N, C-alpha and C positions, 0 to 999 in steps of 0.2 A: 596345422589341421584345421579342418572346417569345424570339428566339435570343440576345439580347444577353449575358444572364447567362452561358449554356453556354459561349460563345464567350469571355466575360471570364474564366470559371473555368478553359478549357483553357491560357489563357496564363499565369494567376496561382498555380494550384495546383501542390504539389510542385515548386517551381522549382530546389530542391538537385538532386533526381533529374533532372530536365530538362536542367539545366546538364551534368550527369555523362553522360547519355545523347548532349547534342550533341557533348562532348569526344570520347566514343568514335565517334562517327559521322563525325567530322572526322578522327580517327586511322586508321580504316577508309578513308576517302578517300586519305589520303595516305599509308599505309603497307602496304596491303594487299598490295603486292607486293613489299614490301622487308622485311629483316630488321633494319632499325635500332633501337636500344633508345630507347625514350621512356619518361618519367616521368610518371605522374597521379597525384592523389589521388582516393581512393574512400571512401565511408561503409560502417564494418564496424560489426557489432553487438559491443556491449561486454556481456561475461559475467562476473561478480564473484560467487564462491562464499565463505562463510566456514566454517571447519574446526570440527569439536567438535559434541558434543550438544546440542541445545537453542539452538544460537546463530542469531542472525539478523541482518541488515543493515538497519537501522531508517531509514537515509536513502535507500532502494532508488528514490524517486521523486524524489530531489533529483540523482542520477546520470545521466549522459548515456547516451540509449540506444544512440547510436552513436559511433565516433570518427573521424577521418581518417587513412587510412593511404597513405603514400604508396608507389606500388608502381612498380618498375622491370620493364620488359620490352618483347618486340616488340609491334608493334599487334596483331598477330594472337592473342597470349596475353592482352594487355591485354582484348581484346573479350571473352575467355571469364570476364572476372570476373563473379562474382553472388553478392549478399551472404548470399543463404541456404546457400551453400557455405563463407561465411567467418565467423570471428570472433575477437576479441581475449579471451581466456581469461585469468583470474588467481584464485588461490585466495590467502585471507588468514588469518591466525591472530588473531583479536581476542578482547578479554575483555568484562567487563560494563560497558555503558556507555561504550566505548574508542572513541577517534577516531584512525584510522589512515589516513597519505598512501602512497596506493598507486602506485607508478611503474609505468607500463606499458612493458615490454621488446618489443624486435623478435621475440623468442623466444616471445611471448604470443599471436603472431599465426597463427591455424589457417587452413590453405588444403588444398584438394586435392593429394595427391602429384603429380599430373600437370600441375598448373599451373605452367609455368615462368615465375613471376614472383618478383620477390625484394623484400619489404619494407624501406623505406629510413628511415620516420621514423613517428612516431603524434603527432597532435592533438588532444586535449590530452595532455602526455605524464604527469601526475600528476592522481590524483583522490582525493577526502577520502571515506574509508568510515567509518560510525558503526556499532558492533557492539553486541549486547548477547545477554543470556541470557535464556532463558523460566524462570520460577519459579511457584510455587502459594502459596497461604497462605489462611488461614482469617479472615474479618472479620466484624465485626458490622454488622447493619442498623438504621440509626437512623430514627426514625418523626418526619416533618415535618409538622407540622398534626396534624390529627384529621379523621373522617369527619364530614360534614355533616348533621346531622339534617334532617328537614323540620320545617315550622312547626309548632309544639305540642309537639315531642318534643326529649329529650335523650339523648345517648351515655351509656349506662350502662356499657358494657364493651367492650374491644376486645382481641383476640388476633392476634399474628404468627407464622406458623409458615412455615419455620424463623426464628429468630431471627440466624442467622449463615448465611455462604455461602463458598463457595470461588472465589477468583479466580485467572485465571492469565494471565500477560503478561510481556512484558519486565520486568527488575529495575526499571529506571529508573522506570516506571508503577507496579509493584505495590507497591514498597515504602513508598510515601511513604502508601497510602491507609491511613485509619485506620478507616474507616467508609463503607459505601453508604448514601445516602438514600432513604427512602419517603416519598412525598407521599401521605398517607392523604387529604388533601383533595380529593383526586379521584373518592372515594366519596362521591358527594352524595345529599340528598334521602331519608334513610334514614328507614324507620318499621319498628318492631319487629327480628326478626333479619336477620343480612345475612351472606352468605358468597360473597367476592369473591376472583379471583384478579388478582393485578397483577404487570405484568412491572417488574423492576428496570431502573431507568434508569443507564447507563452514561453518564459525562461525554464530549463529542466530543474532547475532550484525550488520553483513555485509548484510543489507536487499536488497540493490541494485547490490551487486557484483554477476558477472556470471564469468565462468572460461571455457577456451577453451584450449586444450580438457577438458572434466569433467570427464574422467578416465585415467587411466594409467596402463600400462603393468608391473606386477612385475615377474621376472623369477630368478630361481635360483636352488641351488642343496644342500640335504640333504645326507649326508653320516653317515656310521655306525661310532659309537665312537670309536670302535675297529675293524682294519681289518684284514680278514683271510690270513694267510702267506701260500703261495702255497708251497707243497714240490717238 
């Protein structure tokens, strides 16, 4: 039936937040008229920054976006928890291609000053952060293959401008680059003079690398394989 999918989605999506909402609703029902202390776990955004110029966290996508924080407080105060007002914040000092185990302390929990709850624990307590520094260098362009002439023609000359480019990215990715490849065989069915712009392809493994300029100019000439002799 048409309503089956929406009903199923209502009960299956965002189960973690719905569980938290259910716990808070039960607290409201049980504790709305009392001041007894209760402990719950609540998802809090994790924010880690690295100090230093041109530094970056390279495994940001592998870090948990949230951690579970155990809060103690009355039911009335716990009902005021809002993850938009909360954060676990940590600053690290890392080096080039450096791996750091970060211990999350209760003092890293940020909350509104008027929220009368106390953080008791954080899960997970430790995360591993990988840092690196951005760098720039000049690398040559390496031609792979050649332009493909039309039938009855041959390539007489090819010129690539510029012959080198500036690359920027984290040291772990930039330092090993010996050259960047240009697949000239993408230019095909050439007759006479040609003048093309080609985008420099960056391997998918180089996630942080950018190239300046990002295109090159390919000029050359294709001539007939046999020349006509004038009488």
